[in-house]
C-alpha positions as CSV (number, residue, x, y, z in Angstrom):
1,X,-0.3,0.1,-0.2
2,X,3.0,2.6,0.7
3,X,4.8,1.2,-2.4
4,X,1.8,2.5,-4.8
5,X,1.6,5.7,-2.6
6,X,5.0,6.3,-3.0
7,X,4.8,5.3,-6.8
8,X,2.6,8.2,-7.6
9,X,3.6,11.0,-5.4
10,X,7.1,10.0,-7.4
11,X,5.6,10.3,-10.5
12,X,3.5,13.6,-10.4
13,X,4.5,17.4,-10.9
14,X,6.6,17.6,-7.9
15,X,7.8,14.3,-7.7
16,X,9.4,12.9,-4.5
17,X,10.0,16.6,-3.3
18,X,7.3,16.1,-0.7
19,X,9.0,12.7,0.8
20,X,12.4,14.0,2.1
21,X,14.9,16.9,2.1
22,X,17.5,15.3,-0.6
23,X,14.1,15.3,-2.5
24,X,13.0,18.8,-1.8
25,X,16.7,20.2,-2.8
26,X,16.6,18.5,-6.2
27,X,12.9,19.8,-7.0
28,X,14.2,23.3,-6.4
29,X,17.3,23.2,-8.1
30,X,15.0,22.1,-11.2
31,X,13.3,25.3,-10.9
32,X,16.2,27.1,-11.0
33,X,17.3,25.9,-14.0
34,X,14.1,26.3,-15.4
35,X,13.8,30.0,-14.6
36,X,17.4,30.4,-15.8
37,X,16.4,28.6,-19.2
38,X,13.7,30.9,-19.4
39,X,15.9,33.8,-18.8
40,X,18.3,32.6,-21.2
41,X,15.6,32.3,-23.7
42,X,14.7,35.7,-23.3
43,X,18.3,36.8,-24.1
44,X,18.7,37.5,-27.5
45,X,15.5,39.8,-27.4
46,X,17.2,41.9,-24.6
47,X,20.5,42.0,-26.5
48,X,18.3,43.0,-29.7
49,X,16.7,45.8,-28.0
50,X,19.6,46.8,-26.3
51,X,21.3,47.1,-29.7
52,X,18.8,49.1,-31.5
53,X,18.0,51.8,-28.6
54,X,22.0,51.9,-28.7
55,X,21.9,52.6,-32.8
56,X,19.2,54.8,-32.6
57,X,21.2,57.0,-29.7
58,X,24.2,56.8,-31.5
59,X,22.8,58.0,-34.7
60,X,20.8,60.8,-33.4
61,X,24.7,62.0,-31.5
62,X,25.9,62.1,-34.9
63,X,23.5,63.9,-36.9
64,X,23.4,66.8,-34.7
65,X,27.2,67.5,-34.9
66,X,27.0,67.7,-38.7
67,X,24.4,71.0,-38.9
68,X,25.9,73.1,-36.2
69,X,29.5,73.3,-37.8
70,X,27.9,74.1,-41.2
71,X,25.5,77.0,-39.8
72,X,28.3,78.0,-37.9
73,X,30.7,78.2,-40.7
74,X,28.2,80.3,-43.2
75,X,27.9,82.1,-40.2
76,X,31.4,83.1,-40.1
77,X,32.1,83.6,-43.5
78,X,29.2,85.9,-43.8
79,X,31.2,88.2,-41.1
80,X,34.5,87.3,-42.5
81,X,33.3,88.5,-46.2
82,X,34.7,91.9,-46.8
83,X,31.9,94.1,-48.7
84,X,32.2,95.0,-52.4
85,X,33.0,98.3,-53.6
86,X,31.6,99.2,-57.2
87,X,33.4,101.5,-58.8
88,X,36.6,103.4,-57.8
89,X,37.0,104.2,-54.0
90,X,37.7,107.6,-52.5
91,X,41.0,108.8,-52.3
92,X,42.4,106.4,-54.5
93,X,46.1,107.6,-56.0
94,X,45.8,108.3,-59.4
95,X,48.6,105.8,-61.5
96,X,50.4,107.7,-64.3
97,X,51.7,104.0,-65.7
98,X,48.1,102.6,-65.9
99,X,46.5,106.4,-67.3
100,X,49.4,106.1,-70.3
101,X,48.3,102.4,-71.2
102,X,45.1,103.5,-72.1
103,X,45.2,104.2,-76.0
104,X,43.3,107.2,-76.6
105,X,40.2,108.1,-78.7
106,X,41.2,108.1,-82.3
107,X,39.8,111.2,-84.0
108,X,37.0,110.5,-86.7
109,X,37.8,110.7,-90.5
110,X,35.2,114.0,-90.5
111,X,37.2,116.0,-87.9
112,X,40.0,116.1,-90.9
113,X,37.5,117.1,-93.4
114,X,36.6,120.7,-94.5
115,X,35.0,122.7,-96.7
116,X,37.3,125.1,-98.3
117,X,35.0,127.0,-100.8
118,X,31.3,126.6,-101.9
119,X,28.9,127.8,-103.9
120,X,25.3,126.6,-105.2
121,X,23.0,127.7,-108.1
122,X,19.6,126.9,-108.8
123,X,19.0,124.1,-112.2
124,X,15.9,121.8,-113.7
125,X,13.4,125.4,-113.6
126,X,14.7,126.8,-110.4
127,X,13.1,123.9,-108.1
128,X,17.0,121.8,-108.2
129,X,20.0,122.8,-106.2
130,X,23.7,122.6,-107.3
131,X,26.5,123.2,-105.5
132,X,29.9,123.3,-106.2
133,X,32.7,123.0,-103.4
134,X,36.4,121.9,-102.5
135,X,37.0,119.8,-99.8
136,X,40.0,119.6,-98.2
137,X,41.6,116.7,-96.1
138,X,43.6,117.4,-93.1
139,X,44.0,113.4,-92.1
140,X,47.4,111.4,-92.3
141,X,45.1,109.1,-94.5
142,X,42.9,109.1,-97.7
143,X,38.9,109.2,-97.2
144,X,35.9,108.0,-98.9
145,X,32.2,108.6,-98.8
146,X,31.8,112.1,-97.9
147,X,28.4,112.9,-96.9
148,X,27.3,116.5,-97.0
149,X,24.5,118.6,-95.6
150,X,23.3,121.8,-97.2
151,X,21.0,124.2,-95.2
152,X,18.9,126.7,-97.2
153,X,17.4,129.9,-96.2
154,X,15.4,133.0,-97.3
155,X,17.5,136.2,-98.5
156,X,16.8,137.5,-94.9
157,X,17.9,134.3,-93.0
158,X,15.1,132.4,-92.3
159,X,15.6,128.6,-92.6
160,X,13.6,126.9,-95.2
161,X,15.2,123.3,-95.5
162,X,18.2,120.8,-95.4
163,X,19.4,118.4,-97.8
164,X,22.1,116.2,-97.6
165,X,24.4,114.4,-100.2
166,X,26.8,111.0,-100.3
167,X,29.4,111.6,-102.4
168,X,31.3,108.5,-103.3
169,X,34.6,109.5,-104.2
170,X,38.2,109.8,-102.6
171,X,39.9,112.4,-101.0
172,X,43.3,111.6,-100.6
173,X,45.4,113.0,-97.3
174,X,46.7,116.1,-96.7
175,X,44.9,117.3,-99.9
176,X,42.1,119.0,-101.5
177,X,39.6,118.4,-104.2
178,X,37.0,120.8,-106.1
179,X,33.4,119.0,-107.0
180,X,31.3,120.6,-109.6
181,X,27.9,121.0,-110.1
182,X,26.7,118.3,-107.4
183,X,22.8,118.3,-107.2
184,X,22.0,117.6,-104.0
185,X,18.3,117.6,-104.0
186,X,14.9,119.4,-104.6
187,X,14.5,123.3,-102.8
188,X,12.1,125.5,-101.7
189,X,11.8,128.2,-105.0
190,X,12.0,131.2,-102.1
191,X,15.6,129.7,-101.1
192,X,18.3,132.6,-101.3
193,X,21.2,131.4,-99.7
194,X,22.9,127.8,-98.9
195,X,25.8,126.8,-96.3
196,X,26.8,123.1,-96.5
197,X,29.3,121.2,-94.0
198,X,30.7,118.0,-93.9
199,X,28.8,115.3,-91.5
200,X,30.7,112.0,-92.2
201,X,33.5,110.4,-93.7
202,X,35.1,107.1,-94.1
203,X,38.8,105.8,-93.5
204,X,40.0,104.2,-96.4
């Protein structure tokens, strides 16, 4: 009878722990081992969680210093960069060497052209104006395509009209040339005076 009861107790959940101190100690050891196994089973999860938290904190710590130096560098550059000066600063010294290096503007061919003598007359029933003039070229080169303009006025000097004409001819350097009866256009029948001048010329 006792053997049967012992057999039932020894095969239960508690095992033979209730029968003696030795058996009780073995049951406690098994409980501790069971808890250790459960703890070991949770250990990988704890390690993974800790690693994830560490990575997040490390990533945030690395991101913060990146923007701050860039902002600080931009602010420092804005403070250090000198202001841009447009034009010549006040009190700037004059440099003769630089001034001599600047090529002076060359005079236009027309500047050396003058009309030394001129006259005019009517033609074609009095409505056409013909001028005779002598052009003097004081330039050191020949000129061509000389444009002249003639202003016509009444005998009392009041202005009537202007007429222009292009003379497609060449006047050599430091010389003069006379052009006879150059037709400059139609004029008012009341015109009594005319004065011509050189408007332009081209370098040959």
